[in-house]
BAGU-974087 format. One record per residue (C-alpha): chain; x, y, z; residue number from 1; residue in three letters. Coordinates in steps of 0.2 Angstrom, whole numbers, padded with zeros to 4 digits. Example, Ala and Ser with C-alpha at 12.3 -4.5 7.8 and 13.67 -1.06 7.14 Angstrom:
<atoms>
 ch     u     v     w   i  aa
  A  0062 -0022  0039   1 Ala
  A  0068 -0005  0036   2 Ser
</atoms>
This chain:
<atoms>
 ch     u     v     w   i  aa
  A -0044 -0108  0008   1 Met
  A -0042 -0089  0006   2 Ala
  A -0048 -0081 -0010   3 Gly
  A -0037 -0075 -0024   4 Arg
  A -0028 -0058 -0019   5 Ile
  A -0039 -0049 -0032   6 Glu
  A -0055 -0056 -0024   7 Asp
  A -0053 -0045 -0009   8 Tyr
  A -0060 -0028 -0006   9 Ala
  A -0052 -0015  0006  10 Leu
  A -0062 -0006  0019  11 Ile
  A -0054  0005  0033  12 Gly
  A -0055  0019  0045  13 Asp
  A -0038  0027  0042  14 Met
  A -0031  0018  0057  15 Gln
  A -0033  0000  0052  16 Thr
  A -0041 -0010  0038  17 Ala
  A -0050 -0026  0034  18 Ala
  A -0050 -0037  0018  19 Leu
  A -0067 -0044  0013  20 Val
  A -0068 -0058  0000  21 Cys
  A -0081 -0060 -0014  22 Arg
  A -0090 -0073 -0003  23 Asp
  A -0093 -0061  0011  24 Gly
  A -0079 -0067  0022  25 Thr
  A -0068 -0054  0031  26 Ala
  A -0051 -0064  0032  27 Asp
  A -0039 -0050  0038  28 Trp
  A -0041 -0037  0052  29 Leu
  A -0029 -0030  0064  30 Cys
  A -0035 -0021  0079  31 Leu
  A -0033 -0007  0084  32 Pro
  A -0020 -0002  0072  33 Arg
  A -0013 -0007  0055  34 Phe
  A  0002 -0015  0064  35 Asp
  A -0007 -0023  0078  36 Ser
  A -0010 -0042  0080  37 His
  A -0023 -0049  0068  38 Ala
  A -0040 -0054  0075  39 Val
  A -0044 -0062  0058  40 Phe
  A -0029 -0070  0051  41 Ala
  A -0038 -0083  0039  42 Gly
  A -0029 -0074  0024  43 Leu
  A -0013 -0082  0030  44 Leu
  A -0019 -0098  0036  45 Gly
  A -0036 -0107  0038  46 Thr
  A -0053 -0103  0045  47 Glu
  A -0046 -0109  0062  48 Glu
  A -0035 -0093  0062  49 His
  A -0050 -0081  0062  50 Gly
  A -0063 -0075  0050  51 Phe
  A -0080 -0067  0049  52 Trp
  A -0092 -0073  0035  53 Arg
  A -0109 -0065  0032  54 Leu
  A -0118 -0072  0017  55 Ser
  A -0134 -0081  0011  56 Pro
  A -0136 -0098  0021  57 Ala
  A -0130 -0113  0012  58 Arg
  A -0131 -0132  0014  59 Ala
  A -0119 -0139  0026  60 Glu
  A -0102 -0144  0018  61 Gly
  A -0104 -0133  0003  62 Thr
  A -0093 -0118 -0002  63 Glu
  A -0100 -0101  0001  64 Pro
  A -0105 -0093 -0015  65 Pro
  A -0097 -0077 -0022  66 Pro
  A -0107 -0061 -0023  67 Ala
  A -0115 -0059 -0040  68 Asp
  A -0111 -0040 -0039  69 Arg
  A -0101 -0029 -0028  70 Arg
  A -0095 -0011 -0029  71 Arg
  A -0090  0003 -0018  72 Tyr
  A -0104  0015 -0015  73 Arg
  A -0099  0030 -0026  74 Gly
  A -0082  0038 -0022  75 Asp
  A -0081  0030 -0005  76 Ser
  A -0074  0015  0005  77 Leu
  A -0091  0008  0008  78 Ile
  A -0093 -0009  0000  79 Leu
  A -0109 -0016 -0006  80 Glu
  A -0111 -0035 -0011  81 Ser
  A -0126 -0042 -0018  82 Glu
  A -0131 -0061 -0020  83 Trp
  A -0145 -0067 -0031  84 Asp
  A -0152 -0083 -0023  85 Thr
  A -0166 -0095 -0028  86 Pro
  A -0176 -0086 -0014  87 Arg
  A -0172 -0068 -0018  88 Gly
  A -0159 -0055 -0018  89 Thr
  A -0149 -0048 -0003  90 Val
  A -0136 -0034 -0001  91 Arg
  A -0123 -0033  0013  92 Val
  A -0115 -0016  0016  93 Thr
  A -0098 -0017  0024  94 Asp
  A -0088 -0001  0031  95 Phe
  A -0077  0005  0045  96 Met
  A -0083  0023  0050  97 Pro
  A -0069  0036  0052  98 Pro
  A -0064  0034  0070  99 Arg
  A -0071  0044  0085 100 Asp
  A -0069  0032  0099 101 Gly
  A -0068  0013  0097 102 Ala
  A -0063  0005  0080 103 Pro
  A -0078 -0003  0072 104 Gln
  A -0082 -0014  0058 105 Leu
  A -0100 -0013  0053 106 Ile
  A -0110 -0025  0042 107 Arg
  A -0128 -0021  0037 108 Ile
  A -0139 -0034  0029 109 Val
  A -0153 -0028  0018 110 Glu
  A -0167 -0038  0010 111 Gly
  A -0169 -0033 -0008 112 Val
  A -0182 -0045 -0015 113 Ser
  A -0190 -0062 -0009 114 Gly
  A -0185 -0069  0008 115 Arg
  A -0167 -0074  0010 116 Val
  A -0160 -0085  0024 117 Pro
  A -0144 -0078  0030 118 Met
  A -0130 -0083  0042 119 Arg
  A -0116 -0074  0051 120 Ser
  A -0101 -0085  0056 121 Glu
  A -0089 -0075  0068 122 Leu
  A -0073 -0084  0073 123 Arg
  A -0061 -0072  0083 124 Met
  A -0044 -0078  0086 125 Arg
  A -0031 -0066  0094 126 Phe
  A -0013 -0064  0091 127 Ser
  A -0013 -0069  0073 128 Tyr
  A -0024 -0084  0075 129 Gly
  A -0014 -0091  0090 130 Arg
  A -0025 -0087  0105 131 Val
  A -0044 -0092  0107 132 Thr
  A -0053 -0079  0117 133 Pro
  A -0065 -0081  0131 134 Trp
  A -0082 -0077  0123 135 Val
  A -0097 -0073  0134 136 His
  A -0112 -0061  0136 137 Lys
  A -0112 -0045  0146 138 Val
  A -0128 -0036  0147 139 Asp
  A -0134 -0044  0131 140 Gly
  A -0119 -0040  0121 141 Arg
  A -0106 -0053  0116 142 Thr
  A -0088 -0050  0120 143 Val
  A -0072 -0059  0116 144 Ala
  A -0058 -0056  0128 145 Val
  A -0039 -0062  0127 146 Ala
  A -0026 -0053  0137 147 Gly
  A -0026 -0034  0134 148 Pro
  A -0039 -0035  0120 149 Asp
  A -0058 -0036  0119 150 Ser
  A -0069 -0036  0104 151 Val
  A -0088 -0033  0107 152 Trp
  A -0102 -0039  0095 153 Leu
  A -0118 -0030  0094 154 Asp
  A -0133 -0035  0084 155 Thr
  A -0152 -0036  0087 156 Arg
  A -0151 -0054  0078 157 Ala
  A -0151 -0069  0089 158 Asp
  A -0133 -0076  0092 159 Thr
  A -0127 -0093  0098 160 Tyr
  A -0110 -0101  0101 161 Gly
  A -0105 -0118  0094 162 Glu
  A -0087 -0125  0090 163 Asn
  A -0079 -0109  0097 164 Leu
  A -0088 -0099  0084 165 Thr
  A -0102 -0086  0086 166 Thr
  A -0117 -0089  0074 167 Tyr
  A -0132 -0080  0069 168 Ser
  A -0146 -0087  0058 169 Asp
  A -0160 -0075  0052 170 Phe
  A -0170 -0071  0036 171 Thr
  A -0172 -0054  0028 172 Val
  A -0187 -0048  0017 173 Gly
  A -0188 -0033  0006 174 Pro
  A -0183 -0017  0016 175 Gly
  A -0177 -0027  0031 176 Asp
  A -0161 -0021  0038 177 Arg
  A -0151 -0031  0051 178 Val
  A -0134 -0023  0057 179 Ala
  A -0119 -0032  0065 180 Phe
  A -0105 -0022  0073 181 Thr
  A -0089 -0027  0081 182 Ile
  A -0079 -0014  0091 183 Ser
  A -0062 -0016  0099 184 Trp
  A -0058 -0010  0117 185 Gln
  A -0044 -0013  0129 186 Pro
  A -0050 -0027  0140 187 Ser
  A -0047 -0017  0156 188 His
  A -0058 -0003  0150 189 Arg
  A -0077  0000  0151 190 Glu
  A -0087 -0008  0137 191 Pro
  A -0087  0003  0121 192 Pro
  A -0102  0014  0118 193 Ala
  A -0117  0005  0109 194 Leu
  A -0115  0008  0090 195 Pro
  A -0126  0017  0079 196 Asp
  A -0124  0008  0062 197 Pro
  A -0136  0018  0052 198 Glu
  A -0130  0035  0058 199 Gly
  A -0112  0029  0056 200 Ser
  A -0116  0024  0038 201 Leu
  A -0122  0041  0034 202 Glu
  A -0108  0050  0042 203 Ala
  A -0095  0038  0033 204 Thr
  A -0103  0042  0016 205 Glu
  A -0102  0061  0019 206 Leu
  A -0084  0060  0025 207 Phe
  A -0079  0052  0009 208 Trp
  A -0089  0063 -0002 209 Arg
  A -0082  0078  0005 210 Glu
  A -0064  0072  0004 211 Trp
  A -0065  0067 -0014 212 Val
  A -0073  0084 -0018 213 Asp
  A -0056  0091 -0014 214 Gln
  A -0048  0082 -0029 215 Cys
  A -0041  0094 -0042 216 Thr
  A -0039  0081 -0056 217 Tyr
  A -0054  0080 -0068 218 His
  A -0045  0072 -0083 219 Gly
  A -0051  0056 -0093 220 Pro
  A -0044  0044 -0080 221 Tyr
  A -0053  0052 -0066 222 Arg
  A -0061  0036 -0060 223 Glu
  A -0045  0026 -0058 224 Ala
  A -0036  0041 -0051 225 Val
  A -0050  0044 -0038 226 Val
  A -0050  0026 -0033 227 Arg
  A -0031  0026 -0031 228 Ser
  A -0032  0042 -0020 229 Leu
  A -0046  0034 -0009 230 Ile
  A -0034  0019 -0007 231 Thr
  A -0020  0030 -0002 232 Leu
  A -0030  0040  0010 233 Lys
  A -0036  0023  0018 234 Ala
  A -0018  0018  0020 235 Leu
  A -0014  0034  0030 236 Thr
  A -0014  0033  0049 237 Tyr
  A -0024  0048  0054 238 Ala
  A -0018  0051  0072 239 Pro
  A  0000  0054  0066 240 Thr
  A  0000  0056  0047 241 Gly
  A  0011  0041  0044 242 Gly
  A  0007  0031  0028 243 Ile
  A  0008  0012  0027 244 Val
  A  0015  0004  0012 245 Ala
  A  0000 -0009  0012 246 Ala
  A -0012 -0015  0026 247 Pro
  A -0005 -0033  0025 248 Thr
  A  0010 -0044  0029 249 Thr
  A  0017 -0059  0019 250 Ser
  A  0006 -0060  0004 251 Leu
  A  0019 -0068 -0007 252 Pro
  A  0028 -0061 -0022 253 Glu
  A  0028 -0078 -0029 254 Glu
  A  0014 -0091 -0024 255 Ile
  A  0022 -0104 -0013 256 Gly
  A  0039 -0094 -0012 257 Gly
  A  0048 -0086  0002 258 Val
  A  0047 -0068 -0003 259 Arg
  A  0035 -0063  0010 260 Asn
  A  0037 -0047  0019 261 Trp
  A  0027 -0036  0032 262 Asp
  A  0022 -0020  0024 263 Tyr
  A  0012 -0012  0038 264 Arg
  A  0025  0002  0041 265 Tyr
  A  0029  0018  0034 266 Thr
  A  0043  0018  0021 267 Trp
  A  0050  0035  0019 268 Leu
  A  0051  0032  0000 269 Arg
  A  0034  0025 -0002 270 Asp
  A  0027  0039  0009 271 Ala
  A  0037  0053  0000 272 Ala
  A  0030  0048 -0017 273 Ile
  A  0013  0046 -0010 274 Thr
  A  0014  0063 -0003 275 Leu
  A  0019  0069 -0020 276 Ser
  A  0004  0062 -0028 277 Ser
  A -0008  0069 -0015 278 Leu
  A  0000  0086 -0018 279 Leu
  A -0002  0085 -0036 280 Arg
  A -0021  0082 -0034 281 Thr
  A -0025  0095 -0021 282 Gly
  A -0023  0086 -0005 283 Tyr
  A -0012  0098  0005 284 Arg
  A -0018  0093  0023 285 Glu
  A -0011  0075  0021 286 Glu
  A  0005  0083  0015 287 Ala
  A  0006  0094  0030 288 Arg
  A  0002  0079  0042 289 Ala
  A  0015  0068  0034 290 Trp
  A  0029  0082  0035 291 Arg
  A  0025  0083  0054 292 Glu
  A  0026  0064  0055 293 Trp
  A  0043  0065  0047 294 Leu
  A  0050  0078  0058 295 Leu
  A  0044  0069  0073 296 Arg
  A  0051  0052  0067 297 Ala
  A  0068  0059  0062 298 Val
  A  0069  0070  0077 299 Ala
  A  0086  0077  0080 300 Gly
  A  0095  0062  0073 301 Asp
  A  0095  0064  0054 302 Pro
  A  0112  0055  0053 303 Glu
  A  0104  0039  0058 304 Asn
  A  0089  0041  0046 305 Leu
  A  0080  0024  0044 306 Gln
  A  0072  0019  0028 307 Ile
  A  0056  0015  0038 308 Met
  A  0047  0018  0054 309 Tyr
  A  0032  0012  0063 310 Gly
  A  0016  0022  0059 311 Ile
  A  0019  0033  0075 312 Ala
  A  0037  0035  0071 313 Gly
  A  0043  0019  0081 314 Glu
  A  0061  0014  0076 315 Arg
  A  0062 -0004  0082 316 Glu
  A  0053 -0015  0069 317 Leu
  A  0061 -0032  0073 318 Gly
  A  0057 -0046  0061 319 Glu
  A  0050 -0063  0067 320 Ala
  A  0042 -0078  0059 321 Glu
  A  0025 -0085  0064 322 Leu
  A  0027 -0103  0062 323 Asp
  A  0009 -0108  0067 324 Trp
  A  0003 -0099  0051 325 Leu
  A  0005 -0110  0035 326 Pro
  A  0005 -0094  0024 327 Gly
  A -0006 -0088  0010 328 Tyr
  A -0008 -0103 -0002 329 Glu
  A  0007 -0111  0008 330 Asn
  A  0018 -0097  0005 331 Ser
  A  0029 -0098  0020 332 Ala
  A  0036 -0090  0031 333 Pro
  A  0024 -0078  0037 334 Val
  A  0034 -0063  0044 335 Arg
  A  0029 -0049  0055 336 Val
  A  0041 -0034  0058 337 Gly
  A  0054 -0030  0045 338 Asn
  A  0073 -0032  0047 339 Gly
  A  0076 -0020  0032 340 Ala
  A  0073 -0006  0044 341 Ala
  A  0091 -0004  0048 342 Asn
  A  0098 -0005  0030 343 Gln
  A  0107  0009  0022 344 Leu
  A  0097  0015  0007 345 Gln
  A  0104  0032  0000 346 Leu
  A  0090  0035 -0012 347 Asp
  A  0079  0038  0003 348 Val
  A  0087  0055  0005 349 Tyr
  A  0083  0060 -0012 350 Gly
  A  0064  0055 -0011 351 Glu
  A  0062  0064  0006 352 Val
  A  0071  0079 -0001 353 Thr
  A  0060  0079 -0017 354 Glu
  A  0044  0078 -0007 355 Ala
  A  0049  0092  0005 356 Leu
  A  0054  0102 -0010 357 His
  A  0037  0099 -0019 358 Leu
  A  0028  0103 -0003 359 Ala
  A  0037  0120 -0002 360 His
  A  0034  0124 -0021 361 Met
  A  0016  0120 -0019 362 Thr
  A  0014  0133 -0005 363 Gly
  A  0013  0122  0010 364 Leu
  A  0016  0133  0025 365 Thr
  A  0035  0136  0028 366 Arg
  A  0042  0125  0042 367 Asn
  A  0059  0131  0048 368 Asp
  A  0064  0114  0055 369 Tyr
  A  0059  0105  0039 370 Ala
  A  0071  0117  0030 371 Met
  A  0085  0113  0043 372 Gly
  A  0082  0095  0041 373 Leu
  A  0084  0096  0022 374 Gln
  A  0101  0104  0025 375 Leu
  A  0107  0092  0037 376 Arg
  A  0102  0077  0026 377 Leu
  A  0114  0085  0012 378 Ile
  A  0128  0087  0025 379 Glu
  A  0126  0068  0028 380 Tyr
  A  0126  0064  0010 381 Leu
  A  0142  0074  0007 382 Glu
  A  0151  0062  0018 383 Lys
  A  0142  0046  0013 384 His
  A  0136  0046 -0005 385 Trp
  A  0151  0037 -0011 386 Glu
  A  0147  0022  0000 387 Glu
  A  0138  0006 -0006 388 Pro
  A  0121  0003  0000 389 Asp
  A  0106 -0010 -0001 390 Glu
  A  0097  0000 -0013 391 Gly
  A  0079  0004 -0017 392 Ile
  A  0074 -0015 -0017 393 Trp
  A  0081 -0019  0000 394 Glu
  A  0093 -0032 -0006 395 Val
  A  0098 -0045  0007 396 Arg
  A  0114 -0048 -0002 397 Gly
  A  0130 -0038 -0001 398 Pro
  A  0130 -0019 -0003 399 Arg
  A  0133 -0012 -0020 400 Arg
  A  0135  0005 -0028 401 His
  A  0118  0005 -0035 402 Phe
  A  0115  0018 -0049 403 Val
  A  0098  0023 -0043 404 His
  A  0104  0027 -0026 405 Ser
  A  0118  0038 -0033 406 Lys
  A  0105  0047 -0044 407 Val
  A  0093  0050 -0030 408 Met
  A  0108  0057 -0020 409 Ala
  A  0110  0069 -0034 410 Trp
  A  0092  0073 -0033 411 Val
  A  0094  0078 -0015 412 Ala
  A  0108  0090 -0018 413 Val
  A  0099  0097 -0033 414 Asp
  A  0083  0101 -0025 415 Arg
  A  0092  0109 -0010 416 Thr
  A  0102  0120 -0021 417 Ile
  A  0086  0126 -0029 418 Lys
  A  0079  0130 -0012 419 Leu
  A  0094  0140 -0008 420 Ile
  A  0094  0149 -0025 421 Glu
  A  0076  0154 -0022 422 Ala
  A  0082  0162 -0006 423 Gly
  A  0072  0150  0005 424 Asp
  A  0087  0143  0014 425 Ala
  A  0105  0146  0017 426 Asp
  A  0119  0134  0013 427 Gly
  A  0136  0133  0004 428 Pro
  A  0131  0134 -0014 429 Leu
  A  0148  0133 -0022 430 Glu
  A  0152  0118 -0012 431 Arg
  A  0136  0110 -0016 432 Trp
  A  0137  0114 -0035 433 Tyr
  A  0153  0105 -0035 434 Glu
  A  0145  0090 -0025 435 Leu
  A  0131  0089 -0038 436 Arg
  A  0143  0089 -0052 437 Asp
  A  0154  0076 -0044 438 Asp
  A  0139  0064 -0041 439 Ile
  A  0133  0066 -0059 440 His
  A  0150  0063 -0066 441 Arg
  A  0153  0048 -0056 442 Asp
  A  0136  0040 -0061 443 Val
  A  0139  0044 -0080 444 Cys
  A  0157  0036 -0079 445 Glu
  A  0154  0021 -0068 446 Arg
  A  0136  0017 -0070 447 Gly
  A  0135  0017 -0089 448 Tyr
  A  0139  0003 -0101 449 Asp
  A  0145  0012 -0117 450 Lys
  A  0145 -0005 -0127 451 Glu
  A  0127 -0008 -0123 452 Arg
  A  0121  0010 -0122 453 Asn
  A  0113  0008 -0105 454 Thr
  A  0115  0012 -0087 455 Phe
  A  0117 -0003 -0076 456 Thr
  A  0110 -0009 -0059 457 Gln
  A  0126 -0005 -0050 458 Ser
  A  0144  0000 -0054 459 Tyr
  A  0153 -0013 -0064 460 Gly
  A  0138 -0024 -0066 461 Ser
  A  0130 -0030 -0082 462 Lys
  A  0113 -0032 -0074 463 Glu
  A  0098 -0020 -0078 464 Leu
  A  0086 -0012 -0065 465 Asp
  A  0069 -0005 -0068 466 Ala
  A  0073  0009 -0056 467 Ser
  A  0084  0017 -0070 468 Leu
  A  0068  0022 -0078 469 Leu
  A  0067  0036 -0065 470 Leu
  A  0083  0045 -0072 471 Ile
  A  0073  0056 -0084 472 Pro
  A  0059  0058 -0072 473 Gln
  A  0070  0065 -0059 474 Met
  A  0079  0077 -0071 475 Gly
  A  0096  0068 -0070 476 Phe
  A  0097  0068 -0089 477 Leu
  A  0084  0075 -0102 478 Pro
  A  0073  0062 -0110 479 Pro
  A  0081  0064 -0127 480 Asp
  A  0098  0060 -0121 481 Asp
  A  0104  0044 -0131 482 Lys
  A  0109  0036 -0114 483 Arg
  A  0091  0038 -0108 484 Val
  A  0083  0031 -0123 485 Ile
  A  0096  0017 -0124 486 Gly
  A  0092  0012 -0106 487 Thr
  A  0073  0012 -0109 488 Ile
  A  0075  0001 -0124 489 Glu
  A  0087 -0011 -0115 490 Ala
  A  0074 -0013 -0100 491 Ile
  A  0061 -0016 -0113 492 Gln
  A  0071 -0030 -0121 493 Arg
  A  0078 -0038 -0105 494 Glu
  A  0066 -0035 -0091 495 Leu
  A  0049 -0036 -0100 496 Ser
  A  0037 -0051 -0098 497 Thr
  A  0028 -0059 -0112 498 Glu
  A  0013 -0048 -0109 499 Asp
  A  0024 -0032 -0109 500 Gly
  A  0025 -0028 -0090 501 Phe
  A  0042 -0024 -0082 502 Ile
  A  0052 -0034 -0069 503 Leu
  A  0062 -0025 -0056 504 Arg
  A  0078 -0034 -0060 505 Tyr
  A  0083 -0052 -0065 506 Pro
  A  0080 -0066 -0052 507 Thr
  A  0089 -0083 -0052 508 Glu
  A  0075 -0095 -0048 509 Gly
  A  0082 -0108 -0036 510 Ala
  A  0098 -0099 -0034 511 Glu
  A  0101 -0084 -0023 512 Ala
  A  0102 -0069 -0035 513 Gly
  A  0108 -0051 -0033 514 Val
  A  0095 -0049 -0019 515 Asp
  A  0102 -0063 -0009 516 Gly
  A  0085 -0073 -0010 517 Leu
  A  0079 -0089 -0019 518 Glu
  A  0064 -0089 -0030 519 Gly
  A  0057 -0077 -0043 520 Asp
  A  0043 -0064 -0042 521 Glu
  A  0030 -0056 -0053 522 Gly
  A  0031 -0040 -0064 523 Ala
  A  0033 -0025 -0053 524 Phe
  A  0018 -0014 -0056 525 Leu
  A  0026  0002 -0051 526 Ala
  A  0040 -0001 -0064 527 Cys
  A  0028 -0004 -0077 528 Ser
  A  0020  0013 -0074 529 Phe
  A  0037  0020 -0074 530 Trp
  A  0040  0013 -0092 531 Met
  A  0024  0021 -0098 532 Ala
  A  0030  0038 -0091 533 Asp
  A  0046  0036 -0100 534 Asp
  A  0038  0031 -0116 535 Leu
  A  0028  0047 -0115 536 Ala
  A  0043  0057 -0111 537 Met
  A  0053  0051 -0126 538 Ile
  A  0038  0055 -0138 539 Gly
  A  0031  0037 -0139 540 Arg
  A  0014  0043 -0132 541 Val
  A  0003  0030 -0141 542 Asp
  A  0014  0016 -0134 543 Glu
  A  0013  0024 -0117 544 Ala
  A -0006  0025 -0117 545 Arg
  A -0008  0007 -0123 546 Arg
  A  0004  0001 -0109 547 Leu
  A -0005  0012 -0096 548 Phe
  A -0022  0006 -0101 549 Glu
  A -0016 -0012 -0101 550 Lys
  A -0010 -0009 -0083 551 Leu
  A -0027 -0002 -0078 552 Leu
  A -0035 -0018 -0084 553 Ser
  A -0025 -0028 -0071 554 Leu
  A -0035 -0019 -0057 555 Arg
  A -0048 -0030 -0049 556 Asn
  A -0066 -0026 -0051 557 Asp
  A -0065 -0013 -0037 558 Leu
  A -0050 -0004 -0044 559 Gly
  A -0037 -0011 -0033 560 Leu
  A -0019 -0017 -0036 561 Leu
  A -0007 -0027 -0027 562 Ala
  A  0012 -0025 -0028 563 Glu
  A  0015 -0037 -0043 564 Glu
  A  0007 -0046 -0057 565 Trp
  A  0011 -0065 -0061 566 Asp
  A  0011 -0066 -0079 567 Ser
  A  0011 -0085 -0079 568 Asn
  A -0003 -0087 -0067 569 Leu
  A -0012 -0071 -0073 570 Gln
  A -0016 -0065 -0056 571 Arg
  A -0010 -0052 -0043 572 Gln
  A  0003 -0056 -0031 573 Val
  A  0011 -0047 -0016 574 Gly
  A  0004 -0036 -0002 575 Asn
  A -0013 -0029 -0006 576 Phe
  A -0018 -0015 -0009 577 Pro
  A -0001 -0008 -0012 578 Gln
  A  0003  0011 -0011 579 Ala
  A  0018  0009 -0022 580 Phe
  A  0007  0003 -0036 581 Ser
  A -0007  0016 -0034 582 His
  A  0005  0031 -0033 583 Val
  A  0013  0029 -0050 584 Pro
  A -0005  0025 -0058 585 Leu
  A -0010  0043 -0052 586 Ile
  A  0007  0050 -0059 587 Asp
  A  0006  0042 -0076 588 Thr
  A -0013  0047 -0078 589 Ala
  A -0008  0065 -0074 590 Leu
  A  0007  0064 -0087 591 Arg
  A -0003  0056 -0101 592 Leu
  A -0017  0069 -0098 593 Thr
  A -0005  0083 -0099 594 Ala
  A  0003  0076 -0115 595 Ser
  A -0014  0074 -0123 596 Gly
  A -0011  0055 -0125 597 Ala
  A -0029  0050 -0121 598 Tyr
  A -0040  0044 -0135 599 Val
  A -0058  0043 -0130 600 Gly
</atoms>
C-alpha cells in the first residue's frame, strides 16, 4: 500500500516530477511531462501498477523500513535519505536534473559506515499501470519498451529480471557510490546518451543554489518561504512557462471518497496567484514566461477564455476514469483529464487581470498584446458579469451568482481603470467607472445578509464561503468595514474545524451539497492562510501569527503541503504538493513580516 500523503518527497526537473516515499519507493512518475501517462502509478494502486524501490535489503516478506532521516540538500530539490541498519549506515540521493535532453531520474547510493546490503526493485508499467513493457538488454543497457515509449536503465551494478521486475543486489561500504539512472526516450529514436550521475548532481545543486539566490525575501519565515518557492518552481513547465496546480491526479480530498481530481494542468487562477507570489519575491523571469504562456493560450479568443489549459496551452482536457486502478487507499474513481475546463468561472478574469496589473506595476517589460488582452477581457465582463457561474470551487451543481465571482469581476474592472488612469492604456474610463460602481453596488445589496452581518456564498443563500475572506485583500472593501469584520467572524464560527482551520463551504456528507457531490472534505489550507491574512488586516495580529505558525506545523518534514488537512484523521489529503497551498503561505509570511507580527 502507498504511504501517507505526507510521507512523500517531491523531486522534479521543471517538466515532470516524481514522488518518493520515506521507504525509498518512487510511487509516482509521469514521463516525459507532468500530464503524460504514469510509468510508476503505485500511488493510486498497488506495486503491480509500477514503482521503484531503492533501500537496504530486507528479509523476504517484511515491509521496507522507512529512512531514519531525510532532508533536501540545502535549498534544492535534491533529496537525501539515510538508513541506520545493524550493518551500517547508507544514504540514497534522489534528484532529476534540469533537462537538457532526455528526462532522467537519478538515484545514487552512498555507503556511510559499515557494509550495507542494498536492493533496487524496478517495476515499470506504462499507461498508468495498465501496460507491461518488453524489457531487454541493448549493448549492456536495460530498456523497457511499450508503444511510443521507452525507459532506459543505466547502472554499473549487476541487474537481473524476475517476476516482470528488474532487480539489483549489491553491498556498499564507506565511500562507495553506486548510481542508477532511468531515462525516457521515444521508442523509435536512438537510445538516450549515457548519463553522468555525478556531473548531473553537481549541476543540479548549482542550478538550485543560483535560483534561490534571486529571492528578495529575508524575513523570519525565510525557510518556509524558500521551500514553497522551490516547490512552485518545480511545478512550472519550463518549455512553456505554464504552471501545474499539482503534479498528481486523484489524491482524495476525503479518504475513501469520490472527490478525486486531476490537477496536472494550468488553472489560470492558480497560475495567476503563483505569478503574484513569484513577483513579490523577486522572480520576474518566471512572471514573463507565464505571461507569454497566457497570451499563447488565450490567443485571439478571449471571449472563450477557459479556466484551465494544458501545460502547453492545450484546450481539450476531456475527463476519463481509469477503472483498473483502485485509487489511493481505495478512493475511487481515479480520474485523468478534467471536465471543469469548460466551466464558466467569472472570477478568473479578475485573477488574470490582477496578475497582469502586478506584473506591469513591478516593472515587467511592457507587452502591448497583454494590454490589449486585458481590455478585451473587460469588454467581455461588461456583457457577462451579471450571469451565474460555477464559481472558484468549480461546483458541479447548478450555476449560481457567487459573491466571490462578482467581487473578482469588480477587481478586473478596477485594475484596468488604474492602468488607464496611469496612461498605460486607452479605454472608456467613464463607462468603466460606472461599471465598477454597478458591480460593487450589486454585491453589497444582493450578496450581503444584513441580519447576520455577513456576505454569503451566493445571492439569496444563507451559506458562507471562505472565498469571501478575499474581499478586503482585493480592496473591494476596507478591512475595518463592519461588513468585512462580520464576515470574518461568521466564517470563524461556522466554517472552522475543531483545530481552528477553515473549510471552503459546508458539505452534506452522504447527500449532494451545493457543489453537486456526495461526501465531505478536509479543511482547505489556502482558506486557512486567508483567514490569517484577514486577522492581521483587522488588527488581530497575534491571533494571525498563531494560526499561521499552526499551519506551518502541518507541513511534512520536508516543508510540503497537500491541498487540505483532515482534522479527524490528522493527516494531509488532496493532491500533493499543491501550489494553491504554498502560494498563500508565501503571501501570509510577507504580510506578517511587514506587520511586525513575528515574535522570535
